[in-house]
N, C-alpha and C positions, 0 to 999 in steps of 0.2 A: 655728450662728452667727449672729444676726439681719444685716442687711444691706441696703448697695445695692451694686451685683458693678461692679466697672471704676472703683471711686471711688480715693481713696488711701488709703492704710494707717489701718486704723481705730485714730480715738482712742480705745483702752481705757485709756488712761494721761491723756485732758483729763478736767477737773475739771467735771461735769453730761453725759459722753459719755451713750448709749442704750443702750453694750454690743450695736452692731448693725455690720453690713457692708457695703458699698456698695455698690451693681452700676450702674454705665451707662456705660463706655463710658471713663471717662474715669480711670483709677487701675488699680489691681491686684485681680481677684479672689484667692480663694484658688487656688495657681496645682494644687498636682495631690492637690489633695481635702482635704491637713489643713491643719487651724486652723493660722491664722497665717503661711500659706503666702501670695505672691503673684507674680502675674505683670503685667508692664505689655504692655496689648496695642498694636498698631499697627495706627491704623483703614486701612490699605491699602484697595484697587480694592472701590469695593461689590460685594457680593454679588451673582450673577443671579437673574432671576424666578423662583420657588421655587410647586409650589400647595401644599407646607404648609411652616411656618413649625419647626413643632417635630414631630416622627414619632419615636417609642421605638416600640420589638418586643421584649416580654417585660422589661421594668427590672425589678431586684427589688432589695429594700433591707435586709438582715435586719441589728438589733444584739443579738447574742449568739442569743439563740434568740428572742429580739420579731421577725418578720416587720411591719415599716414599708412597704414597698410589694411586693405581689405578681406581678410580670407584667403592668406594667404595658402594654398597644399603643394607644398614644395619638397623634392626629392633630389638627391644627389650621392649619386652610385658612389661606393669607396675607388678608388682608385683612379679615378678622374682628374681632368681638371676641368672645374667646371664653371660656365661663366654665367656671372650675372649680370646683365644686361638692363641697360633702362637710363632715357633723359637724366639729369640732374632733379632733384625733385620730388623723384617714383618713387618715391619707400626706399631704394636699398640697405644707406647707411642703416634705416628705425629700423627695416629688419638683422639688419649684423646686429647690432645692438640689442636685441631680445634673443639671437642666438645665444651671442655670448654671454645673459644671463647682464649686462648693466642696465638694463630696464626690462618692465614686469609686463606682461601684454593687458592689451584689457580683456583679450576673450583666445580660444582659439588655445592648442601646441604644442610646444618646437621640442623636439630630441636631438639632441646631438651626439654622435658617438653611443648611441643608444639610451644615452642617459635626457631623463627633464632637466631642462631649462627654467627655467635659472636652479632648480633647488641642486640638480648635481651639478652643481659648477666646484664645486672641492676634489668632484672626480673625474670630472671630465675635459675639464680645462687644465689642468699640467701637460695633456698628451694634445695640447692645441695650441700653434703661436695664432698670434693675427696683429694685423696693424690692421686700425681702423682711425681714420679721417686724419690719417700726421702722427707723426710719434710724438712722446712728449720726454724730452730732452732735460740734462742740465746744462743750463750754457754755457757752465763757467767749469766747467768739465771739460775734457778733452774724450775726443768719442771714443779711446780708449777704456778710459776710469769708466766714460756713459758704464758702456757693456759691463765692465766689473759690477761696477756699482747694482745693475738689473741682477746682474749672475748673484752676486752676495746675498740678495733676498730671498733667493728660493732656497728653501728646507732642505732638499733633495737634491743642491746640485755637488758637486763633490768640489771642494775647496782645492784638491789639488792637481785638479786637470782645469781651474779656472782660466787663467790667463793662458794657456793652449785651445783654447776653449775659441774666448775671446778671439784671439788672433785670427783661427780662422773663419770665426763668423765674418772680420773686416776684409777678411781674404778675398775672401766667396762673395761680398757684394762689390770690391771693388775701391776699398777702402784704405789699402795698407798704410798709402802713401799719406794718408791724410789723420792718418789714426791718431800722431799727436796734438792737431786742430782742434782747438777749440770750439765746442757744438755751434756759440751762439755766431761762429767767423761760418758758420757749414752754410751753403747755399740749402735752398728747398729741397731741391734733385741729393745732393747727402746725407741732408735729414730724413731722406724719404730712404737713402740707402741705408742708412745707419738704423733706423726701427725697422726696417727689414734683417737686420744683423741682430737687433736684440731678441724678434723672435723664433731667429736658427740660431741660437746657443744650447739647446737642446734634442734632439731628436722630437720630430712631430710625428700623430698621427694626420695632422691634420692641418691645413697650415691657410689662414682667413685673412686674404687682402683684400681692402678697402680703397678704390683708387691708386695703386702702387706708382704707377707712372709717372699720378701727378709732379710736375714740376722738373720731370728730366726731359734733355735732349733729346734728342732721337737716339745717337750709340749707346744710350742710360737706358732708353726703351729696349733698345732688342738685347743687350745684357740682362736686365730685369725678364726678356721672356725668356730667353735661352737659362734662368736660373729656373725657371719655375718648369722648365722641359726638364730640369735637369732631376727636379724633386719630384718630379710624378716617376721619373723613372727609377726611381729610387725608392718606391713606394708611398710616399706622401699623396694625400689626397689637398687638391687643391682648389680653394671657393675663392674664385676672384671677382671683386666688383668693380666694375669699368660704365661708361657713358661711350666710351670706344668702338665703333661697332668693327673697324679691321684690327683693331689690337684684340679682341676674342677672338677672331674669326683665323688669327696667326695662331693662337698659343691652347686654344681650348677646346677639349671632347664635345664637351657638353656643354647646355649655355639653356640660361632662363629670360623670359623679356616679361620688364616692367609695366608700367606707364600708368600715371597718377594710382599708383597704389595697389595696383592689381595686375595679377600675372596674366598675361596673352599666351604665352603656349614655353613648352621648354623640352628637350631632351635630345640627340646629340646635333650633333653643327652641321655634320651634313645634309639633317634629315633635313632638319628645320629651313636648310636654304632651298635646299630642293625644293620646298613646298612651293617655292615664287618662282615665276617668272623673270626669268633675265632681261635684258637690255640687248635694245636691236643695236646692231654693230656697222656702219659702212662705213668702207672706207674708199675713200676718194676725190684725184684730185680737183673735183666741182662740188664742193661744201654747201652750197649756196642754194646750188638746185636742188641736191641733193635733198635739202631739207626740205625746200618748199615742197615738191612732192611728198615725203612723208608723212608733211602735217594735212596738206589736201585729205590723204588716204588715210587721217587717226591717228599719225602714230604724236608721243604728247610726251611731253618735259624732255624735249630734244637741245640736246648740248652739239655745238658745231665749233670744230677747231680749226684747224688748218688742211687737212686731209681725210678729217672724221668726221662722222656726225653718228651721236649714240641718241635712244631715244624709248620711251616707251610704248612697244608694240601693242596696236587694240584688238582686245578681245574679241568683239566681234562686231558683221558689219552691218549694217541696214538689214539683212534678212533675216538676223536672228543666228545665224553661222558662225565659226571661231574665223578667223581674218586666215589665210592662204599667204605664209610669207614668201613662196615665192609670185606669188602676186604681185608684191609689192615691189624684188626686184625687178621684174618684167614692166612696172611700170617705171621705173628708174631708167630701164633699159630706153621706154621707150620715147622719156623726155630726153634724150641725149646725155644722160647722166654717163660717164667712167667708172663701171666700178671693176673695183678692187679687191675688195673684198666686202662679202657681203655675211653678216647670220646673227645668231643668238651667243649674250654671252653669258657664263657660266654665274648663275643668278647667285648673291652675294646674300649678308646677315640684311643687309639694309634694305636691301632688295622686298626680303623675308617680313619685317615691320612694318616697310612702306602698306604692303600687301598687307599684314594681318591689321593693321591701323590706322590705314590711310593719313596714317601725317609723316611729315620728315621729321629728320635726327640728326643732332648734331653731331654729328663725324669727326668735325676735326677739334669738337674741345672749345 
């Protein structure tokens, strides 16, 4: 069930709706985890500071014989921009739905802002903004009126500041010019922006975003990344799910990698990338000959361009010792290759993922 948690009842009967569920502390999530259930949270007193805003232990979700999430132990530090990374189908959205109380885990526990989910949804969700699997919108209403509708369903929202807060949220996501346009005429990217605006109607301690740049053009993606950084500077912890490695690497301070329902690794982004070996890069006007020599010396996954060759450096030679990169450089020179640049590039999250799993990754979406 897609959505924005904590909003008004999902407008499944509204023309042009996205069939999504909204979460953001301003309405009702799925109550006991059953689709169609609703709980209206009370905003309540601010929660105490915590070292971890999300913590799971052995969190598992099984659908019949299919194990969607397998014994997940996840820790999200307060104040971080946390990237939840994995290919489509790796269990990211199922995990988020359990964290937000939309579905019950098969086993294990999940705590969000110190409260056990889904039992503490009434206390926790007013402090959480979330956009899951795309926003639920009333297609016959304008973007502005959608936000006013969502905000009016929040019993803790001050009606005196409702319009001002809606306009501020629209401006923050770049939708001021389209605020009067009906939502059914919005592009996918505009709908994503409007869903994010709905999650930002109130100050949030935690913002949970599931593939927030889905449908956005490169400029829109840059704007969302800038917004995430701003929110983090203001003290909001951002939990960002994505299958785009470069997106996570550019904006996140911490990350976790999922594949086939299991957690592979988690930690600061810089440490995850540092644990992998970078790619060998050779700049030369003789790329064909350079590629031939490197291949003979065990360099794999070669990529050849007009004046550059990159590849995965060999780990050990036939005698079992680590390959000396200086020897590779010397072999190129001895073969008459004009080497203008030679070295290891900084390892990326993609390199770390491949090193950890032995699999490729859909970095382009």
